[in-house]
C-alpha positions as CSV (number, residue, x, y, z in Angstrom):
1,M,113.4,177.8,69.0
2,S,114.4,174.3,68.0
3,N,115.0,172.5,64.8
4,E,116.1,169.0,63.7
5,R,118.8,167.9,61.3
6,Y,119.0,164.5,59.7
7,N,122.2,162.9,58.5
8,M,122.0,160.1,55.9
9,V,123.3,156.8,57.2
10,K,123.4,153.3,55.7
11,L,120.9,150.7,56.7
12,S,123.8,148.6,57.9
13,E,124.8,151.4,60.3
14,V,121.4,151.6,62.1
15,N,121.2,150.4,65.7
16,I,118.2,148.0,65.5
17,S,117.4,148.4,69.2
18,E,116.6,152.1,69.0
19,F,113.6,152.3,66.7
20,D,110.8,154.7,67.3
21,D,107.9,155.4,65.0
22,S,109.8,158.1,63.2
23,D,112.7,155.7,62.5
24,I,110.4,152.9,61.3
25,D,108.6,155.3,59.0
26,K,111.8,156.6,57.5
27,I,113.5,153.1,57.2
28,V,110.5,151.5,55.5
29,Y,108.8,154.2,53.5
30,D,111.3,157.0,52.7
31,G,112.3,157.1,49.1
32,I,109.4,155.1,47.9
33,Y,107.8,156.8,44.9
34,D,106.5,155.9,41.5
35,D,108.6,157.4,38.7
36,N,105.8,156.7,36.2
37,K,108.1,155.0,33.7
38,K,106.9,152.2,31.5
39,A,108.3,148.6,31.3
40,K,107.8,145.4,29.5
41,Y,107.3,143.5,32.8
42,A,105.6,144.1,36.1
43,L,106.7,141.7,38.8
44,V,103.9,141.2,41.3
45,F,105.0,139.7,44.6
46,G,102.6,137.2,46.2
47,N,100.9,137.4,49.6
48,S,97.9,135.2,50.3
49,M,96.2,137.9,52.4
50,L,96.8,140.8,50.0
51,I,96.3,139.3,46.6
52,K,93.3,141.4,45.6
53,E,95.1,144.7,46.3
54,R,98.3,143.7,44.5
55,V,96.6,142.2,41.4
56,S,94.2,145.0,41.0
57,T,97.1,147.5,41.1
58,A,99.0,145.4,38.5
59,V,95.9,145.2,36.2
60,R,95.5,149.0,36.4
61,L,99.1,149.3,35.1
62,Y,98.3,146.8,32.3
63,N,95.2,148.7,31.3
64,E,97.1,152.0,31.3
65,K,99.6,150.3,29.0
66,R,102.5,151.0,31.4
67,V,103.3,147.3,31.2
68,Q,102.9,144.7,28.6
69,K,103.3,141.5,30.7
70,L,102.5,140.6,34.3
71,I,104.7,138.2,36.2
72,F,103.0,136.7,39.3
73,S,105.4,135.2,41.7
74,G,104.6,133.1,44.8
75,G,104.3,129.5,45.9
76,V,102.4,127.8,48.7
77,G,104.8,127.9,51.6
78,G,104.9,131.6,52.3
79,V,104.3,132.9,55.8
80,S,101.0,134.5,54.8
81,N,99.5,131.2,53.8
82,Q,97.9,130.5,57.2
83,N,95.3,128.1,55.9
84,G,97.6,125.7,54.2
85,D,96.1,126.4,50.8
86,L,97.6,124.1,48.2
87,K,97.1,126.5,45.3
88,S,100.0,128.8,44.7
89,E,99.8,132.5,45.2
90,A,100.9,132.9,41.6
91,E,98.0,130.8,40.3
92,K,95.5,132.6,42.5
93,M,96.8,135.9,41.2
94,K,96.6,134.7,37.6
95,D,93.0,133.6,38.1
96,L,92.1,137.0,39.4
97,A,93.9,138.9,36.7
98,L,92.1,136.8,34.0
99,S,88.7,137.6,35.6
100,L,89.7,141.3,35.4
101,G,90.3,141.1,31.7
102,V,94.0,140.5,31.3
103,K,94.9,138.3,28.3
104,E,96.3,135.0,29.2
105,K,99.2,135.4,26.8
106,D,100.3,138.4,28.8
107,I,100.5,136.6,32.1
108,Y,103.5,134.6,33.4
109,T,103.7,132.7,36.7
110,E,106.5,131.6,39.0
111,D,105.0,129.3,41.6
112,K,108.1,127.9,43.5
113,S,109.1,130.8,45.6
114,N,108.2,131.2,49.3
115,N,109.9,134.5,50.2
116,S,111.1,137.7,48.6
117,F,114.6,136.5,47.9
118,E,113.2,133.4,46.1
119,N,110.7,135.6,44.2
120,V,113.5,137.6,42.8
121,D,116.0,134.8,42.2
122,N,113.4,132.6,40.4
123,V,112.1,135.5,38.2
124,I,115.7,136.4,37.3
125,C,116.3,132.8,36.4
126,K,113.3,132.7,34.0
127,F,113.2,136.3,32.7
128,G,116.5,138.0,33.7
129,D,118.1,138.2,30.3
130,D,115.0,139.9,28.9
131,I,114.7,142.2,31.9
132,I,118.4,143.2,31.5
133,K,117.8,143.7,27.7
134,N,114.9,146.1,28.4
135,S,116.9,147.8,31.3
136,N,113.9,148.2,33.5
137,I,111.1,146.5,35.5
138,I,108.1,147.6,37.5
139,I,107.5,146.0,40.9
140,V,104.1,145.8,42.5
141,T,103.7,145.0,46.1
142,S,102.4,146.5,49.4
143,E,103.9,149.8,50.2
144,F,105.7,148.5,53.4
145,H,107.3,145.7,51.2
146,L,108.5,147.8,48.3
147,K,111.9,148.9,49.7
148,R,113.0,145.4,50.5
149,C,112.0,144.1,47.1
150,Y,113.8,147.1,45.5
151,A,117.0,146.5,47.5
152,I,117.0,142.8,46.6
153,I,116.7,143.5,42.9
154,K,119.3,146.3,42.9
155,K,121.7,144.0,44.7
156,K,121.3,141.4,42.0
157,M,120.8,143.6,38.9
158,P,122.3,147.0,39.8
159,N,122.1,148.5,36.3
160,I,118.4,148.2,35.7
161,N,115.8,150.8,36.5
162,V,113.2,149.7,39.1
163,S,109.9,151.5,39.2
164,L,108.0,151.1,42.4
165,V,104.2,150.9,42.5
166,A,102.5,150.5,45.9
167,A,99.4,148.3,46.2
168,K,97.5,150.3,48.9
169,D,95.6,148.3,51.4
170,G,94.4,150.9,53.9
171,F,96.2,149.6,56.9
172,S,99.9,149.1,56.2
173,D,100.4,152.2,54.0
174,R,102.6,155.1,55.0
175,D,99.7,157.2,56.1
176,N,98.0,154.6,58.3
177,W,100.4,151.9,59.5
178,Y,101.0,153.7,62.9
179,L,97.3,153.8,63.7
180,S,97.1,150.2,64.7
181,D,98.4,148.2,67.7
182,N,101.2,145.7,67.4
183,S,99.0,142.6,67.0
184,W,99.9,140.0,64.4
185,N,99.5,141.2,60.8
186,S,98.5,144.7,61.8
187,G,100.0,147.7,59.9
188,R,102.2,148.5,62.8
189,S,103.5,144.9,63.2
190,L,104.2,144.7,59.5
191,A,106.1,148.0,59.3
192,T,108.0,147.3,62.5
193,Y,109.0,143.8,61.3
194,E,110.0,145.2,57.9
195,A,112.3,147.9,59.4
196,G,114.1,145.2,61.3
197,L,114.5,143.0,58.3
198,L,115.9,145.8,56.2
199,V,118.5,146.6,58.7
200,K,119.3,142.9,59.3
201,Y,119.6,142.0,55.6
202,A,121.8,145.1,55.0
203,K,124.1,144.1,57.8
204,E,124.4,140.6,56.3
205,G,125.1,142.0,52.8
206,K,122.0,140.3,51.3
207,I,120.4,143.5,49.9
208,K,121.7,146.9,48.5
209,D,122.7,148.9,51.5
210,L,120.4,151.9,51.1
211,E,120.8,155.3,52.8
212,V,118.2,156.4,55.3
213,N,117.9,159.7,57.2
214,I,117.3,158.6,60.8
215,D,120.5,159.9,62.4
216,K,118.6,162.6,64.3
217,I,120.5,165.5,65.8
218,K,118.5,168.1,67.7
219,K,119.6,171.7,68.3
220,I,118.0,174.1,70.7
């Protein structure tokens, strides 16, 4: 008879060269759940290839009255903008949200950021005082991306509650990322890359150093 025991370790303690699928899954997806709390703002992270999924998820929260305002964040220089589109991710998300019935007065845009750190920094610059006043925020992004966004926000605003809402896309979610090969922009490539970034940024002190349970000890 065999069993497995997992010890909690910090992201910064993980050996980046020893990932297997189980490690990737735990690093990227463990601890990601929606606490169902309400907030004044939902921050929606841009991605040119996943706008429909992220906006539709944010609009659902708005219609359910879990959030009052939607903040769409994303510029034109992100890695997902493979076609050189000159319209910002934020503006494209706003257009879609308007078409889905969100009132324009309830939409804010931040169109200068081109990565997750800039998304958070620029939103804090514009809305940080009000976010801190309300003590919470909901973040909306793809499931594989949620932990990094959470860790960035908690590094910069440790005392606010961050609710995590996954925009499911059917290929990079926890229950399907491993089904693809490692070709560019596949679920596997996104999850694998994300695991590496989480460890890298934790080692560099750029994000909150979260605990993960990948220190595997097997007993026979």
